[in-house]
C-alpha positions, -999 to 999 in steps of 0.1 A, spaced: 54 56 -295 42 84 -271 8 80 -256 -17 108 -261 -28 129 -232 -63 115 -237 -51 79 -234 -31 88 -203 -61 104 -187 -84 75 -195 -59 51 -180 -56 72 -149 -93 72 -145 -94 34 -151 -67 29 -125 -86 50 -99 -118 31 -106 -101 -2 -104 -84 7 -71 -118 15 -56 -132 -18 -69 -103 -38 -55 -108 -22 -21 -144 -33 -22 -133 -68 -31 -106 -70 -4 -125 -98 14 -115 -121 -15 -78 -117 -6 -69 -122 -43 -32 -119 -52 -28 -91 -77 10 -91 -76 31 -93 -108 33 -128 -119 65 -148 -125 79 -149 -161 77 -187 -159 43 -202 -168 26 -221 -140 32 -259 -147 -5 -268 -151 -10 -242 -178 17 -257 -200 16 -290 -220 23 -321 -198 55 -342 -200 82 -315 -202 99 -304 -234 83 -316 -266 102 -342 -286 111 -325 -319 134 -329 -348 161 -303 -354 148 -270 -369 154 -269 -406 158 -239 -428 133 -238 -457 131 -222 -491 121 -185 -488 104 -187 -522 76 -205 -504 64 -173 -488 46 -142 -499 62 -119 -474 45 -88 -488 12 -100 -475 25 -95 -439 34 -59 -444 23 -42 -412 20 -6 -424 -13 -11 -443 -34 9 -418 -30 27 -385 -46 0 -364 -23 -27 -378 8 -5 -373 0 2 -337 -8 -34 -329 24 -46 -346 46 -22 -327 29 -31 -294 34 -68 -301 71 -61 -308 75 -42 -276 60 -71 -256 84 -96 -272 114 -73 -265 108 -82 -228 118 -118 -235 146 -132 -214 159 -150 -245 187 -132 -263 180 -147 -297 143 -137 -295 153 -101 -287 177 -100 -317 150 -115 -340 125 -88 -329 150 -60 -332 159 -71 -367 122 -73 -376 116 -37 -363 145 -25 -383 130 -39 -415 97 -24 -406 111 11 -402 131 9 -434 103 -4 -456 76 20 -469 59 -6 -492 52 -43 -492 78 -51 -519 106 -35 -499 94 -52 -467 95 -86 -485 130 -80 -499 144 -71 -465 129 -102 -449 144 -123 -476 178 -107 -472 180 -106 -434 161 -136 -421 159 -173 -424 127 -193 -419 130 -225 -399 105 -253 -394 105 -277 -365 87 -311 -367 74 -333 -339 90 -367 -338 56 -383 -331 29 -364 -351 -6 -361 -337 -40 -351 -351 -36 -316 -337 -3 -308 -355 -6 -281 -382 -36 -266 -365 -45 -230 -356 -74 -222 -334 -84 -189 -318 -93 -176 -284 -105 -143 -269 -115 -125 -237 -152 -128 -231 -174 -102 -213 -197 -119 -189 -223 -108 -163 -216 -117 -127 -228 -111 -92 -206 -108 -61 -228 -131 -41 -245 -163 -53 -283 -166 -57 -306 -191 -74 -294 -179 -109 -258 -168 -103 -244 -201 -88 -213 -209 -109 -181 -196 -92 -150 -181 -106 -123 -190 -80 -92 -172 -69 -61 -193 -64 -66 -221 -39 -29 -229 -37 -15 -218 -3 -51 -213 9 -59 -250 11 -34 -272 -8 -56 -303 -6 -85 -284 -20 -63 -269 -47 -59 -304 -63 -95 -317 -56 -120 -325 -83 -145 -299 -96 -174 -314 -77 -153 -316 -45 -143 -279 -48 -179 -268 -56 -191 -287 -25 -166 -271 -2 -178 -241 20 -142 -232 24 -137 -228 -14 -167 -205 -15 -147 -180 5 -123 -178 -25 -150 -171 -51 -142 -138 -70 -177 -137 -85 -206 -158 -96 -219 -165 -132 -255 -174 -141 -248 -195 -172 -228 -228 -173 -217 -223 -209 -203 -188 -200 -187 -203 -170 -169 -229 -191 -160 -203 -217 -142 -181 -191 -122 -211 -178 -113 -223 -214 -102 -189 -227 -83 -181 -195 -91 -144 -193 -124 -126 -189 -140 -92 -181 -165 -98 -154 -192 -71 -154 -211 -68 -121 -248 -71 -130 -267 -39 -130 -236 -17 -130 -208 -6 -154 -181 -20 -131 -157 -45 -147 -133 -69 -130 -106 -81 -154 -94 -116 -144 -67 -139 -158 -58 -176 -151 -31 -181 -125 -32 -219 -120 -54 -249 -122 -62 -279 -100 -42 -301 -125 -70 -324 -134 -79 -336 -169 -97 -311 -192 -129 -318 -211 -148 -292 -231 -185 -285 -229 -186 -292 -266 -173 -327 -261 -199 -333 -233 -227 -321 -255 -215 -342 -284 -214 -373 -262 -251 -366 -256 -259 -365 -293 -267 -328 -292 -240 -315 -316 -218 -330 -343 -183 -335 -327 -166 -330 -361 -183 -300 -376 -196 -281 -346 -184 -245 -342 -185 -224 -310 -217 -209 -322 -232 -244 -325 -220 -253 -289 -235 -220 -276 -268 -226 -293 -271 -261 -280 -262 -250 -245 -289 -224 -246 -315 -249 -258 -304 -276 -234 -293 -258 -201 -295 -290 -179 -273 -309 -203 -249 -280 -206 -246 -278 -169 -239 -315 -166 -213 -312 -194 -196 -283 -176 -195 -303 -143 -179 -333 -161 -148 -311 -168 -124 -320 -139 -101 -291 -146 -108 -260 -125 -90 -228 -134 -80 -204 -107 -79 -167 -115 -64 -134 -103 -77 -99 -106 -56 -79 -130 -45 -43 -135 -66 -31 -164 -35 -13 -179 -17 -47 -183 -46 -68 -194 -49 -95 -207 -14 -104 -193 11 -124 -212 25 -158 -200 62 -166 -200 73 -130 -202 80 -107 -173 55 -81 -184 31 -70 -212 -4 -77 -224 -18 -97 -253 -22 -79 -286 -52 -87 -308 -42 -100 -342 -6 -105 -333 -3 -125 -300 -6 -162 -299 -3 -192 -275 23 -217 -285 44 -245 -269 71 -225 -251 93 -256 -247 97 -254 -285 94 -216 -291 108 -194 -263 84 -167 -251 84 -137 -275 94 -157 -306 84 -145 -340 63 -170 -359 52 -172 -395 19 -190 -401 6 -200 -435 -26 -219 -444 -18 -252 -461 -21 -253 -498 -17 -280 -524 -3 -255 -550 33 -245 -554 25 -208 -553 41 -186 -527 17 -186 -497 6 -155 -478 20 -154 -443 8 -140 -410 33 -128 -384 25 -139 -348 43 -135 -316 45 -162 -288 30 -143 -259 10 -171 -242 8 -208 -236 -18 -234 -228 -21 -270 -216 -36 -281 -249 -12 -262 -271 15 -288 -275 41 -293 -302 58 -271 -328 28 -271 -353 0 -262 -329 -9 -225 -321 -39 -205 -307 -43 -170 -320 -56 -142 -298 -86 -122 -312 -91 -96 -285 -118 -88 -260 -156 -89 -263 -183 -112 -276 -176 -104 -312 -140 -114 -307 -151 -146 -290 -173 -154 -320 -145 -148 -345 -121 -169 -324 -147 -197 -322 -149 -199 -360 -111 -202 -363 -99 -237 -371 -74 -240 -399 -48 -264 -411 -15 -244 -411 22 -247 -413 42 -229 -385 77 -215 -389 100 -194 -368 115 -162 -383 151 -160 -373 175 -131 -380 206 -142 -399 239 -140 -380 
């Protein structure tokens, strides 16, 4: 799809503005080079490849393929094509064949019924089960890119740092605890910016990408995770729940945010209890938020997801259905594996990407569904 002259002009202006901003931030010495296609180990589930049963083909009559027809409106069409383009960068031959076959069906179909027929004719749907099921299997959650206010230097309010990569800068510090890193004057040299709210601080680290808006300006710094200190993760929500401030079972992101606002000291203490520190890099706004496990591309709202890339190669096409007790064909959602995460482990656990901004963060925070996850595979 050709970009319009207006889009090209806006991207050029954004590139010029970003170049100026990066020059002003040169003291941070942040690595903005293109990342490797392989996910950094601490951002993937621990323990190597997941133990799974062999993938099994399932009855196609279980699925309402027409519900996934991507030509319903312009925004959906553009997003679907963009997601396909990202997956075509996969280093996995089978993935590229699957995506090419899906694109061919998309181009031939002008209505949902034809799209459903072509998927039935040209694809098989396979399901992979974990050999040792856990409570998080069959679960879809959501994540997004928050917009947060920052300052370039700390003060009494803005005192929660977003760190650049400490690996190679101080290898001992790069694996230290959160409190040890925060206490280190040397680590302060690697702070990209400073946040004034402990919940927002935790949200940025948990989501892995953020737009940092310099307070009092319209200048934005897009950042994305590059590594972590490898320590165990604990959410602010869990910390607040342990203090009796929220219900650990029913609490949503909005509940956590409200409790953090009402109890700032407890929220700060909960954030400090999280041993895992995420290190970030400043990104090119034209390729933001970046994918993980693929050599290039950016996440696509509504179609990208994080999944266990030891089960599903980066770029894989997934079908996701909400669980149902009825035997009716279930509506499906097409997602593409463009990301990974340390907590996203096993074949039946995914995290859907909702886009950028606080509204997207709110929608993502409300997402927690019991689902079944399948891979869409082109027939030989």
